[in-house]
N, C-alpha and C positions, 0 to 999 in steps of 0.2 A: 711654841707653847710657853706660857709663863713658867718661872722657876718654882714649880710646886709639885707635890707628889699626888698622883691620882692612882689609887690602888683598887684592886678587885680581890675578893676573898671568897669565903664559903658561899655556896650557892651559885657560883658561876657555871659550874657544870650543868646544873638543873636549868638555870635561866638562859644561858647563852648556847648550850649544847655545842654544835659544830661551828658556831660563830665566835668561839673564844679568841681565835687569832685576830678577828676584826677589832676586838677591844684593844689589843696591843697595837694594832696599826692605827687606831684612832687616838692614841695618846696616853693610854695607861702605861705607867712606868714602874709598876710594882704589883706583885700578886703573891698570895700565899699559895704554896704548893705542897703536895703530899696530903697526909691526913690532917684533919682539923681537930679541934678540942674534943668534940663529941661525935663527929661523923668522919667517915673516910672520904678522901678526895681522889683525884686522879693519881695515877702513879707518878712519882717524882720524875722518872726517866721520860715519860710521855710529855710532861710540861716542859722539860728542858729541850726535848726534841722540837716541840712546837715553836719555842722561842728561837732556836737555832735555825729552823726551817725558814723563819722570816728574815734571816740574815742579821739577827740581833745577838748580842753576847749576854748571857745571863750572869748576873752578879749576886753574890750572897749579901745578906745584911751586914756581915762583918766587912766585906770588901767595900761596901758603900760607906760604912762608918769610917774606914781608914782613909777614904777619899774626902771626908768632911761633909758627907751628905746627911 
């Protein structure tokens, strides 16, 4: 993939449902997790588990910034 950020945010639970993991497998490299500005999202632990179950390592925005991304 090109060196770019492709992210998903609010609405992924509603629009993707059980297919959210496919978005990560398809190249999305960032997502908002937990509660959103005006609505609740999935539980933080559930999203982290989904990422880890795919064999990926979740990074926080701070750790990405420290890496220069």
